[in-house]
BATOR-371883 format. One record per atom (N, C-alpha, C): z, x, y; atom name; residue in three letters. Coordinates in steps of 0.1 Angstrom, whole numbers, plus 2048, in hexadecimal, padded with zeros to 3 digits. Each point is the difference from the previous one (the first is absolute). Layout:
% residues N
   w   u   v at  aa
   Z   X   Y CA Ala
...
END
This chain:
% residues 186
   w   u   v at  aa
 C82 7B8 805  N Unk
 80A 7FA 7F8 CA Unk
 7F9 7F8 7F5  C Unk
 807 7FE 7F6  N Unk
 7FB 7F9 7F5 CA Unk
 802 7F1 802  C Unk
 7F8 7F8 7F9  N Unk
 801 7F1 801 CA Unk
 80E 7FB 7FD  C Unk
 807 806 7F6  N Unk
 80D 7FB 7FB CA Unk
 80A 802 80C  C Unk
 800 80B 807  N Unk
 809 802 80B CA Unk
 7FE 7F6 80B  C Unk
 7F3 7FD 803  N Unk
 7FD 7F6 80A CA Unk
 805 7F2 7FC  C Unk
 7FE 7FD 7F3  N Unk
 806 7F3 7FB CA Unk
 80F 7FF 801  C Unk
 806 80B 7FD  N Unk
 80F 800 800 CA Unk
 805 7FF 80E  C Unk
 7FA 808 809  N Unk
 804 7FF 80F CA Unk
 7FD 7F2 805  C Unk
 7F5 7FA 7FC  N Unk
 7FC 7F3 805 CA Unk
 80A 7F5 7FB  C Unk
 804 801 7F4  N Unk
 80A 7F7 7FA CA Unk
 80D 801 807  C Unk
 805 80D 802  N Unk
 80D 802 807 CA Unk
 7FF 7FB 80E  C Unk
 7F5 802 807  N Unk
 7FF 7FB 80E CA Unk
 7FF 7F1 800  C Unk
 7FA 7FA 7F6  N Unk
 7FF 7F2 7FF CA Unk
 80F 7FA 7FE  C Unk
 808 805 7F7  N Unk
 80D 7FB 7FE CA Unk
 809 803 80C  C Unk
 7FF 80B 807  N Unk
 807 802 80C CA Unk
 7FC 7F6 80B  C Unk
 7F3 7FD 801  N Unk
 7FC 7F6 80A CA Unk
 805 7F2 7FD  C Unk
 800 7FC 7F3  N Unk
 805 7F3 7FC CA Unk
 80F 800 803  C Unk
 808 80B 7FD  N Unk
 80E 800 802 CA Unk
 803 7FF 810  C Unk
 7F8 808 808  N Unk
 802 7FF 80E CA Unk
 7FD 7F2 805  C Unk
 7F6 7FA 7FB  N Unk
 7FC 7F2 805 CA Unk
 80B 7F6 7FC  C Unk
 806 802 7F4  N Unk
 80B 7F7 7FC CA Unk
 80C 802 808  C Unk
 803 80C 803  N Unk
 80C 803 809 CA Unk
 7FE 7FB 80E  C Unk
 7F4 802 805  N Unk
 7FC 7FB 80E CA Unk
 801 7F1 801  C Unk
 7FC 7F9 7F6  N Unk
 800 7F1 800 CA Unk
 80D 7FB 7FB  C Unk
 80A 808 7FE  N Unk
 80D 7FD 7FB CA Unk
 800 7F8 7F3  C Unk
 7F7 804 7F7  N Unk
 800 7FB 7F2 CA Unk
 809 809 7F8  C Unk
 802 80C 804  N Unk
 809 809 7F9 CA Unk
 80A 805 80B  C Unk
 80D 7FE 7FD  N Unk
 80A 804 80A CA Unk
 80A 809 7FA  C Unk
 802 80B 807  N Unk
 80A 80A 7FB CA Unk
 80D 7FE 807  C Unk
 80B 7FF 7F8  N Unk
 80D 7FE 806 CA Unk
 809 80C 7FB  C Unk
 805 807 80A  N Unk
 808 80C 7FD CA Unk
 80F 7FC 7FF  C Unk
 807 805 7F6  N Unk
 80E 7FC 7FD CA Unk
 809 803 80C  C Unk
 7FE 80A 808  N Unk
 809 803 80C CA Unk
 7FF 7F5 80A  C Unk
 7F4 7FA 802  N Unk
 7FE 7F5 80A CA Unk
 807 7F4 7FB  C Unk
 7FF 7FC 7F3  N Unk
 806 7F5 7FA CA Unk
 80F 800 802  C Unk
 806 80C 7FD  N Unk
 80E 801 801 CA Unk
 805 7FF 80F  C Unk
 7F8 804 80A  N Unk
 804 7FE 80E CA Unk
 800 7F2 803  C Unk
 7F6 7F8 7FC  N Unk
 7FF 7F2 803 CA Unk
 80C 7F9 7F9  C Unk
 803 803 7F4  N Unk
 80B 7FA 7F8 CA Unk
 80D 803 807  C Unk
 802 80C 805  N Unk
 80D 803 807 CA Unk
 801 7F9 80D  C Unk
 7F5 7FE 807  N Unk
 800 7F9 80D CA Unk
 804 7F1 7FD  C Unk
 7FA 7FB 7F5  N Unk
 803 7F2 7FD CA Unk
 80F 7FE 7FC  C Unk
 805 80A 7FA  N Unk
 80E 7FF 7FC CA Unk
 80A 801 80C  C Unk
 7FB 807 80A  N Unk
 809 801 80D CA Unk
 800 7F3 807  C Unk
 7F5 7F8 7FF  N Unk
 7FF 7F3 807 CA Unk
 808 7F5 7F9  C Unk
 80D 801 800  N Unk
 807 7F5 7F9 CA Unk
 802 7F5 809  C Unk
 7FE 7F4 7FB  N Unk
 802 7F4 809 CA Unk
 80F 7FD 803  C Unk
 802 7FB 80C  N Unk
 80E 7FC 803 CA Unk
 800 7F2 806  C Unk
 80B 7F9 7FD  N Unk
 801 7F2 805 CA Unk
 803 800 80E  C Unk
 7F8 7F8 808  N Unk
 802 7FF 80E CA Unk
 800 7F1 804  C Unk
 808 7FD 80A  N Unk
 7FF 7F3 807 CA Unk
 7F5 801 80A  C Unk
 7F7 7F7 800  N Unk
 7F5 7FF 80A CA Unk
 800 7F2 806  C Unk
 7FA 800 80C  N Unk
 7FF 7F3 807 CA Unk
 7F1 7FC 800  C Unk
 7FE 7F3 7FD  N Unk
 7F2 7FB 800 CA Unk
 800 7F6 80B  C Unk
 7F6 801 809  N Unk
 7FE 7F8 80C CA Unk
 7F4 7F7 7FE  C Unk
 802 7F3 805  N Unk
 7F4 7F7 800 CA Unk
 802 7F6 80B  C Unk
 7F5 7FB 805  N Unk
 800 7F6 80A CA Unk
 7FF 7F2 7FA  C Unk
 80A 7F7 803  N Unk
 800 7F3 7FA CA Unk
 808 7F7 80A  C Unk
 7FB 7F4 802  N Unk
 807 7F6 809 CA Unk
 802 806 80E  C Unk
 7F6 807 805  N Unk
 800 806 80E CA Unk
 80C 80A 802  C Unk
 804 807 7F6  N Unk
 80A 80A 802 CA Unk
 7FE 80A 7F5  C Unk
 806 80C 802  N Unk
 800 80B 7F6 CA Unk
 80B 7FD 7F7  C Unk
 7FD 802 7F3  N Unk
 80A 7FE 7F5 CA Unk
 801 80E 7F9  C Unk
 80C 803 7FC  N Unk
 803 80C 7F9 CA Unk
 807 7FE 7F3  C Unk
 7FB 806 7F5  N Unk
 805 7FF 7F3 CA Unk
 804 80E 7FB  C Unk
 80C 801 7FB  N Unk
 804 80D 7FA CA Unk
 7FD 800 7F1  C Unk
 7FA 80A 7FA  N Unk
 7FE 802 7F2 CA Unk
 803 80E 7FC  C Unk
 803 802 7F3  N Unk
 803 80D 7FB CA Unk
 7F3 804 7F8  C Unk
 7FC 80C 802  N Unk
 7F4 805 7F9 CA Unk
 803 80E 7FC  C Unk
 7F9 804 7F5  N Unk
 800 80E 7FC CA Unk
 7F4 807 806  C Unk
 803 809 80A  N Unk
 7F6 807 807 CA Unk
 801 80F 7FD  C Unk
 7F4 806 7FF  N Unk
 7FF 80E 7FD CA Unk
 7FD 808 80D  C Unk
 7FF 80D 7FE  N Unk
 7FC 809 80C CA Unk
 7F1 7FF 802  C Unk
 7F9 7FB 7F6  N Unk
 7F1 7FE 801 CA Unk
 7FE 7F5 80A  C Unk
 7FA 803 80B  N Unk
 7FE 7F6 80B CA Unk
 7F7 7F4 7FC  C Unk
 7F6 804 7F8  N Unk
 7F6 7F5 7FC CA Unk
 807 7F6 7F6  C Unk
 808 805 7F7  N Unk
 807 7F7 7F7 CA Unk
 80A 7F7 807  C Unk
 807 806 80A  N Unk
 80A 7F9 808 CA Unk
 7F9 7F5 807  C Unk
 7F5 803 807  N Unk
 7F8 7F6 807 CA Unk
 7FC 7F5 7F7  C Unk
 7FB 803 7F4  N Unk
 7FB 7F6 7F7 CA Unk
 80B 7F7 7FC  C Unk
 80C 805 7FD  N Unk
 80C 7F8 7FC CA Unk
 804 7F7 80B  C Unk
 801 805 80C  N Unk
 804 7F8 80C CA Unk
 7F6 7F5 803  C Unk
 7F3 803 800  N Unk
 7F6 7F6 804 CA Unk
 800 7F5 7F5  C Unk
 800 804 7F3  N Unk
 800 7F6 7F6 CA Unk
 80D 7F7 800  C Unk
 80B 806 804  N Unk
 80D 7F8 801 CA Unk
 7FE 7F6 80C  C Unk
 7FA 805 80B  N Unk
 7FE 7F8 80C CA Unk
 7F6 7F5 7FC  C Unk
 7F6 802 7F9  N Unk
 7F6 7F6 7FC CA Unk
 807 7F6 7F7  C Unk
 808 804 7F7  N Unk
 808 7F7 7F7 CA Unk
 809 7F7 808  C Unk
 806 806 80A  N Unk
 809 7F8 809 CA Unk
 7F8 7F5 808  C Unk
 7F4 804 805  N Unk
 7F8 7F6 806 CA Unk
 7FC 7F5 7F7  C Unk
 7FD 803 7F4  N Unk
 7FD 7F6 7F6 CA Unk
 80C 7F7 7FD  C Unk
 80C 805 7FE  N Unk
 80C 7F9 7FE CA Unk
 803 7F6 80B  C Unk
 7FE 805 80D  N Unk
 802 7F8 80B CA Unk
 7F5 7F6 804  C Unk
 7F6 800 7F8  N Unk
 7F4 7F7 801 CA Unk
 7F9 802 80D  C Unk
 800 80D 805  N Unk
 7F8 803 80C CA Unk
 7F2 803 7FC  C Unk
 7FD 805 7F5  N Unk
 7F3 802 7FB CA Unk
 7FD 7F5 7F5  C Unk
 7FC 7F5 805  N Unk
 7FE 7F4 7F7 CA Unk
 7F4 803 7F6  C Unk
 803 7FE 7F3  N Unk
 7F5 801 7F6 CA Unk
 7F9 80D 800  C Unk
 806 80A 804  N Unk
 7F9 80D 800 CA Unk
 80A 80B 7FB  C Unk
 7FE 803 7F3  N Unk
 808 80B 7FA CA Unk
 7F8 80D 803  C Unk
 805 808 808  N Unk
 7FA 80D 804 CA Unk
 809 80B 7FC  C Unk
 7FA 80B 7FB  N Unk
 807 80C 7FC CA Unk
 7F9 80C 806  C Unk
 808 80A 803  N Unk
 7FA 80D 805 CA Unk
 7FC 808 7F3  C Unk
 7F3 802 7FF  N Unk
 7FB 808 7F5 CA Unk
 804 80F 801  C Unk
 7FD 805 80C  N Unk
 801 80F 802 CA Unk
 806 802 80E  C Unk
 809 80A 801  N Unk
 804 805 80C CA Unk
 7FE 80F 800  C Unk
 7F8 805 809  N Unk
 7FE 80F 801 CA Unk
 803 805 80E  C Unk
 805 80C 800  N Unk
 803 806 80D CA Unk
 7F7 80C 802  C Unk
 7FB 802 80C  N Unk
 7F7 80B 802 CA Unk
 807 80D 7FE  C Unk
 7F8 80B 7FF  N Unk
 806 80D 7FE CA Unk
 808 804 80C  C Unk
 7FD 7FC 80C  N Unk
 809 803 80B CA Unk
 80C 7F8 801  C Unk
 801 7F5 7F8  N Unk
 80B 7F7 800 CA Unk
 801 7F6 80B  C Unk
 7F6 800 809  N Unk
 800 7F7 80C CA Unk
 7FA 7F3 7FD  C Unk
 7F7 7FF 7F6  N Unk
 7F8 7F3 7FE CA Unk
 804 7FB 7F2  C Unk
 801 7F3 7FF  N Unk
 802 7FA 7F2 CA Unk
 7F4 7F6 7FE  C Unk
 7FC 7FF 7F4  N Unk
 7F5 7F7 7FC CA Unk
 806 7F6 7F6  C Unk
 800 7F4 804  N Unk
 805 7F5 7F8 CA Unk
 7F5 7F8 7FB  C Unk
 7FE 7FF 7F2  N Unk
 7F5 7F9 7FA CA Unk
 806 7F4 7F8  C Unk
 7FD 7F4 805  N Unk
 805 7F4 7F9 CA Unk
 7F6 7FB 7F6  C Unk
 805 7F7 7F7  N Unk
 7F7 7FB 7F5 CA Unk
 7F7 7F4 806  C Unk
 804 7FA 80B  N Unk
 7F8 7F6 807 CA Unk
 804 800 80E  C Unk
 7F8 7FA 808  N Unk
 804 7FF 80E CA Unk
 80C 7F8 803  C Unk
 80B 806 805  N Unk
 80C 7F8 802 CA Unk
 800 7F6 80C  C Unk
 7F6 802 808  N Unk
 7FF 7F7 80C CA Unk
 7F8 7F4 7FD  C Unk
 805 7F4 802  N Unk
 7F9 7F4 7FE CA Unk
 7F5 7FE 80A  C Unk
 7F4 7FC 7FC  N Unk
 7F5 7FE 809 CA Unk
 803 7F6 80B  C Unk
 807 7F5 7FC  N Unk
 803 7F5 809 CA Unk
 80B 803 80A  C Unk
 808 80A 7FD  N Unk
 80B 803 809 CA Unk
 7FC 804 80E  C Unk
 808 7FE 809  N Unk
 7FD 804 80E CA Unk
 802 80F 802  C Unk
 7FA 805 80A  N Unk
 801 80E 803 CA Unk
 80F 804 802  C Unk
 807 7F7 807  N Unk
 80E 803 802 CA Unk
 808 801 7F3  C Unk
 7FD 7F7 7F7  N Unk
 807 801 7F3 CA Unk
 7FD 80D 7F8  C Unk
 7F3 804 801  N Unk
 7FC 80C 7FA CA Unk
 806 80C 806  C Unk
 801 800 80D  N Unk
 806 80B 807 CA Unk
 80F 801 7FD  C Unk
 807 7F5 7FF  N Unk
 80E 800 7FD CA Unk
 802 805 7F1  C Unk
 7F7 7FC 7F7  N Unk
 801 805 7F3 CA Unk
 7FF 80F 800  C Unk
 7F6 806 807  N Unk
 7FE 80E 801 CA Unk
 80C 807 806  C Unk
 805 7FA 80B  N Unk
 80C 806 807 CA Unk
 80C 800 7F7  C Unk
 802 7F5 7F7  N Unk
 80B 800 7F7 CA Unk
 7FF 80C 7F6  C Unk
 7F4 803 7FB  N Unk
 7FE 80B 7F7 CA Unk
 803 80D 807  C Unk
 7FA 802 80C  N Unk
 802 80C 807 CA Unk
 80E 802 804  C Unk
 807 7F5 804  N Unk
 80E 801 804 CA Unk
 809 804 7F4  C Unk
 7FC 7FA 7F4  N Unk
 808 803 7F4 CA Unk
 7FF 80F 7FD  C Unk
 7F4 806 800  N Unk
 7FE 80E 7FE CA Unk
 807 809 80A  C Unk
 7FE 7FC 80D  N Unk
 806 807 80B CA Unk
 80F 801 800  C Unk
 806 7F4 7FD  N Unk
 80F 7FF 801 CA Unk
 806 807 7F4  C Unk
 7F8 802 7F5  N Unk
 806 807 7F4 CA Unk
 7FC 80F 800  C Unk
 7FD 805 80C  N Unk
 7FE 80E 802 CA Unk
 7F5 806 7F7  C Unk
 7F5 7F9 7FE  N Unk
 7F5 806 7F9 CA Unk
 7F8 808 80A  C Unk
 800 80D 7FE  N Unk
 7FA 80A 80A CA Unk
 7F1 800 7FF  C Unk
 7FA 7F6 806  N Unk
 7F1 800 801 CA Unk
 7FD 7FB 80E  C Unk
 7F4 802 805  N Unk
 7FC 7FC 80D CA Unk
 7F6 7F5 800  C Unk
 7F7 7FF 7F7  N Unk
 7F5 7F6 7FF CA Unk
 7FF 7FB 7F2  C Unk
 7FA 7F3 7FF  N Unk
 7FE 7FA 7F3 CA Unk
 7F2 7FA 800  C Unk
 7F8 804 7F6  N Unk
 7F4 7F9 7FD CA Unk
 802 7F5 7F6  C Unk
 7FA 7F5 802  N Unk
 802 7F4 7F7 CA Unk
 7F3 7FE 7F8  C Unk
 801 800 7F3  N Unk
 7F4 800 7F8 CA Unk
 802 7F4 7F6  C Unk
 7F5 7FC 7FA  N Unk
 800 7F6 7F5 CA Unk
 7F7 806 7F6  C Unk
 805 802 7F4  N Unk
 7F8 807 7F5 CA Unk
 7FA 80D 805  C Unk
 808 808 807  N Unk
 7FD 80D 805 CA Unk
 7F4 800 80A  C Unk
 7FD 7F4 806  N Unk
 7F6 7FF 80B CA Unk
 807 7FA 80C  C Unk
 7FB 803 80C  N Unk
 806 7FB 80C CA Unk
 801 7F1 800  C Unk
 80C 7FB 803  N Unk
 803 7F2 801 CA Unk
 7F7 7F9 80A  C Unk
 7FB 7F4 7FC  N Unk
 7F7 7F9 809 CA Unk
 807 7F3 805  C Unk
 7FF 7FE 80D  N Unk
 806 7F4 806 CA Unk
 7F8 7FC 80C  C Unk
 7FF 7F3 802  N Unk
 7F8 7FB 80B CA Unk
 807 802 80E  C Unk
 80D 801 800  N Unk
 807 801 80C CA Unk
 805 80E 804  C Unk
 802 808 7F6  N Unk
 806 80D 802 CA Unk
 7F7 80B 7FA  C Unk
 801 80C 807  N Unk
 7F8 80B 7FC CA Unk
 808 80A 7F8  C Unk
 7FD 803 7F4  N Unk
 807 809 7F7 CA Unk
 7F8 80D 7FE  C Unk
 7F6 802 808  N Unk
 7F8 80D 7FE CA Unk
 807 80C 805  C Unk
 80A 7FD 809  N Unk
 808 80B 805 CA Unk
 80F 7FE 7FB  C Unk
 807 80B 800  N Unk
 80E 7FF 7FB CA Unk
 809 7F8 80A  C Unk
 80A 7FA 7FB  N Unk
 80A 7F9 808 CA Unk
 80C 809 802  C Unk
 804 801 80C  N Unk
 80C 809 803 CA Unk
 80D 7FA 7FA  C Unk
 808 808 7FA  N Unk
 80D 7FC 7FA CA Unk
 809 7FA 80A  C Unk
 7FF 804 80D  N Unk
 80A 7FA 80A CA Unk
 7FC 7F2 804  C Unk
 7F5 7FB 7FA  N Unk
 7FD 7F2 802 CA Unk
 7F9 7FE 80E  C Unk
 7FF 7F3 804  N Unk
 7F9 7FD 80C CA Unk
 808 7F7 809  C Unk
 80C 7FD 7FD  N Unk
 808 7F6 808 CA Unk
 808 806 80B  C Unk
 804 80D 7FE  N Unk
 807 807 80B CA Unk
 80D 7F9 804  C Unk
 807 7FB 7F6  N Unk
 80D 7FA 802 CA Unk
 800 7F1 803  C Unk
 7F4 7FA 800  N Unk
 7FF 7F2 802 CA Unk
 804 7F9 7F4  C Unk
 804 7F4 801  N Unk
 804 7F7 7F5 CA Unk
 80D 805 7F9  C Unk
 808 808 806  N Unk
 80D 804 7FA CA Unk
 7FE 80E 7FA  C Unk
END
């Protein structure tokens, strides 16, 4: 072969190599119109509807229940996020979480639909609180999700998308949605 053919083949191979490298590292992304239309049609089907939900929290040695109206969609992760943020706002209004404005950044549901991952913007549990108060805070959240028929089995608690750290409680494993009280305390 002549030198010109070798140069042309080398240049073509170089450009294909660069293109493959860019696609592999997700610098170049191809989006096909049929996929976009399916995603858009699924989003259109998930219309939110107004629902009455119950928020539960432990205060003054008893369970308290507050009814609120929320717009919930069929998307389980969005519904969880709305419910948990409403619950956190209620705790702030009732002065249960003193001087701690906490919001849920992200709520994700596993592909199996059994596990939820809740990532907060800061640790919602006060370092000085007793283990009992922390457990009742957790049970209030679990009870709120359980009583509003959120179909999940376990919840991972995260802070900034990393496992929540606490001196009294272990968050390295998921917490079961059915809680830990087994009917105690009402």
